[in-house]
C-alpha positions in Angstrom: -215.9 -7.9 105.2 -213.8 -9.9 103.3 -209.9 -9.7 103.1 -209.8 -7.8 100.0 -211.9 -5.1 101.2 -209.9 -5.0 104.6 -206.8 -4.6 102.3 -208.5 -1.7 100.4 -209.5 -0.1 103.9 -205.9 -0.2 105.1 -204.6 1.1 101.9 -207.2 4.3 102.5 -206.0 4.4 106.1 -201.8 4.9 104.9 -203.2 7.7 102.5 -204.9 9.1 105.5 -201.9 9.0 107.6 -200.2 10.7 105.0 -201.9 13.8 105.1 -202.6 14.5 108.7 -200.9 17.5 110.2 -197.6 17.3 112.5 -194.3 18.5 112.5 -193.0 15.5 110.9 -195.6 15.5 107.9 -194.8 19.3 107.6 -191.0 18.6 106.6 -190.0 18.6 103.0 -190.4 15.0 101.5 -186.5 15.2 100.3 -185.2 15.5 103.7 -187.6 12.9 105.0 -186.4 10.8 102.4 -182.4 11.0 102.9 -182.9 11.2 106.5 -184.6 7.5 106.3 -181.9 5.9 103.6 -178.9 7.1 106.0 -180.9 5.6 109.3 -181.4 2.6 107.3 -177.5 2.4 106.1 -176.1 3.4 109.5 -178.5 0.6 110.8 -177.3 -2.0 108.7 -173.7 -1.0 109.2 -173.4 -2.6 112.5 -171.5 -5.8 112.9 -173.6 -8.9 113.6 -172.4 -9.3 117.3 -173.0 -5.9 117.9 -176.4 -5.9 120.0 -175.5 -3.5 122.5 -174.4 -0.8 119.7 -177.8 -1.6 118.0 -180.2 -1.0 120.5 -180.1 2.6 121.2 -181.0 3.3 117.3 -184.5 2.5 118.0 -184.5 6.1 119.7 -185.1 7.8 116.4 -188.3 5.5 115.1 -189.5 6.3 118.6 -189.2 9.8 118.6 -191.0 10.3 115.3 -194.1 8.3 116.1 -194.5 10.7 119.1 -194.3 13.7 117.1 -196.2 12.4 114.3 -198.8 11.0 116.3 -198.9 7.7 114.6 -199.4 4.7 117.1 -196.7 2.3 117.0 -199.1 -1.0 117.4 -200.6 0.6 113.5 -196.9 0.1 112.4 -196.7 -3.3 113.4 -200.6 -4.3 112.6 -199.9 -3.0 108.9 -196.4 -5.1 108.9 -198.1 -8.2 110.3 -197.4 -10.4 107.2 -193.4 -8.6 106.7 -192.4 -9.0 110.1 -192.4 -12.8 110.2 -190.5 -13.0 107.3 -188.0 -10.5 108.4 -187.7 -12.0 112.0 -186.9 -15.5 110.1 -184.0 -14.2 108.5 -181.3 -15.3 111.4 -183.2 -18.0 112.7 -180.7 -20.8 112.0 -177.7 -18.7 113.1 -178.0 -20.4 116.7 -177.4 -23.9 115.1 -174.5 -22.6 113.2 -172.6 -20.7 115.6 -172.4 -22.3 119.2 -169.6 -20.3 120.2 -170.4 -18.9 124.0 -170.0 -15.3 124.1 -171.7 -14.3 127.1 -173.1 -15.8 130.4 -176.2 -14.6 132.1 -176.1 -16.2 135.2 -175.9 -20.0 134.6 -177.3 -19.5 131.4 -174.6 -19.6 128.3 -175.6 -17.3 125.6 -173.6 -18.2 122.0 -172.7 -16.2 119.3 -175.5 -17.4 116.9 -178.1 -16.2 119.4 -176.7 -12.7 119.5 -176.2 -12.5 115.9 -180.0 -13.8 115.2 -181.2 -11.0 117.6 -179.2 -8.4 116.1 -180.3 -9.3 112.2 -184.1 -9.5 113.9 -183.6 -6.0 115.4 -181.6 -4.5 112.2 -185.0 -5.7 110.0 -187.7 -4.4 112.3 -185.8 -1.0 112.8 -185.2 -0.5 109.1 -188.8 -1.7 108.4 -190.2 1.0 111.0 -188.5 4.0 109.6 -189.9 2.7 105.9 -193.1 2.8 107.2 -192.9 6.2 109.0 -191.7 7.6 105.6 -194.8 6.2 103.9 -197.1 7.1 107.0 -195.8 10.7 107.3 -195.5 11.3 102.9 -198.0 11.3 100.4 -197.1 9.1 97.4 -197.0 12.2 95.1 -194.8 13.9 97.5 -192.0 11.0 97.4 -192.0 10.5 93.7 -191.4 14.3 93.7 -188.7 13.8 95.7 -186.7 11.0 94.0 -187.5 13.2 90.9 -185.5 15.8 92.9 -182.6 13.2 93.2 -182.6 12.5 89.6 -184.4 9.1 90.0 -185.1 7.7 86.4 -188.4 8.8 85.5 -189.9 5.4 84.2 -188.9 3.9 87.5 -190.5 6.8 89.2 -193.6 6.3 87.2 -194.1 2.6 87.8 -193.4 3.1 91.5 -196.5 5.6 91.5 -198.6 3.6 89.5 -198.0 0.2 91.3 -198.7 2.2 94.7 -201.9 3.7 93.1 -203.5 0.8 91.1 -202.8 -1.9 93.7 -205.8 -0.8 95.1 -207.8 -1.1 91.9 -206.5 -4.7 91.1 -207.5 -5.5 94.8 -211.0 -4.0 94.3 -211.5 -6.4 90.9 -210.2 -9.4 93.2 -212.8 -8.4 96.0 -215.7 -8.0 93.4 -215.1 -11.7 92.1 -214.4 -13.2 95.4 -217.9 -11.9 96.4 -219.4 -13.4 93.4 -217.6 -16.8 93.6 -218.8 -17.1 97.2 -222.7 -16.3 96.4 -222.1 -19.4 94.4 -220.5 -21.3 96.7 -221.9 -20.3 99.5 -220.7 -21.7 103.1 -217.1 -22.7 101.0 -214.1 -21.6 102.5 -211.7 -20.0 100.1 -211.7 -20.9 96.2 -211.3 -24.5 95.7 -208.7 -25.8 93.5 -210.5 -26.8 90.3 -211.6 -23.0 89.8 -208.1 -21.8 90.6 -207.5 -21.4 86.7 -210.5 -20.0 85.6 -210.4 -17.4 88.5 -207.2 -16.0 87.7 -208.0 -16.1 83.8 -210.9 -13.8 84.6 -208.7 -11.7 86.9 -206.6 -11.3 84.0 -208.7 -10.5 81.7 -210.6 -8.0 83.8 -207.3 -6.3 84.8 -206.7 -5.9 81.1 -209.4 -4.0 80.4 -209.3 -2.0 83.8 -206.1 -1.2 82.4 -206.8 -0.1 79.3 -209.6 1.9 80.4 -207.0 3.8 83.0 -204.7 4.6 80.2 -207.2 6.0 77.8 -208.3 8.3 81.1 -204.4 9.3 81.3 -203.8 10.2 77.7 -207.2 12.5 77.7 -205.8 14.1 80.8 -202.5 14.8 79.2 -200.5 12.2 80.0 -197.1 12.2 77.8 -194.9 9.5 79.4 -194.1 11.4 82.7 -196.0 12.9 85.5 -196.5 16.3 87.2 -196.1 14.0 90.6 -196.8 17.2 93.0 -196.4 20.8 93.9 -194.1 20.5 97.0 -193.0 23.5 99.3 -189.3 24.7 98.4 -186.5 23.2 100.5 -186.3 25.3 103.5 -183.7 25.8 106.0 -185.5 23.9 108.9 -185.3 21.0 106.3 -181.7 21.2 106.1 -181.5 21.6 109.9 -183.7 18.5 110.1 -181.7 16.4 107.7 -178.1 17.7 109.2 -179.7 16.8 112.7 -180.7 13.3 112.1 -177.3 12.5 110.2 -175.6 13.8 113.2 -177.6 12.2 115.8 -177.2 8.8 113.8 -173.4 9.2 113.6 -173.4 9.7 117.5 -175.3 6.6 117.8 -173.1 4.8 115.4 -169.9 5.9 116.9 -170.5 6.3 120.7 -171.2 3.1 123.1 -174.6 4.7 124.7 -175.6 1.3 126.3 -171.9 0.8 128.1 -171.9 4.6 128.9 -175.6 4.0 130.8 -173.9 1.3 132.4 -176.5 -1.2 129.9 -174.0 -3.3 128.3 -176.0 -6.3 126.3 -173.0 -7.9 124.5 -169.2 -7.8 125.4 
């Protein structure tokens, strides 16, 4: 199994996760979407030196992992390409901010180290929340929730088509990669001399496949918008979930839980 086939399998696994049965999966997609957006905004609102205040924000995604039956390791495995980029955001902060703000025994801790850790945790927490939203909500339901928020149809359609047909592009790439390796056995990757023709063939095959897909959409009654999904009505439990999450985030933001528990990390 080559890398393209592994990518196709992982996309299929995400769709399988989204249709599982759990208390989190059963919630209305709009409530999950709004709760996730609020969580991200609250997480990003912490000061760059407020590491002790930020750490308790991990409680919400950890709780959702338990309720949804999704393993935490599957989240980090599927985000393995994005995580290093997020972790690298504050990598150079220790070189610019060398003011000592904390002493751990004889080891001085600078403000740059604290801000680096804070930025890294912010990125990881936001990725975890986004992954949970995608892993517990089918893409059609998510698009329907976006339309309920009056997000422009064009943007929602682009999101849906990009998600749905990135797998089609990956399949074409997998077929071409297999064909290339059959003609060049034992060679790792694609030789630089074949990059131009390979990309040209990929473009032509993608255009042909796109035309076929568009023709199929027209035959099925597509008129510049989709009927995204038949989602259940917004119920009382969905409103309670959304309000409860907002209050929980406000509590974590305003109350110094780490200090109350005697586990202050900074200051």
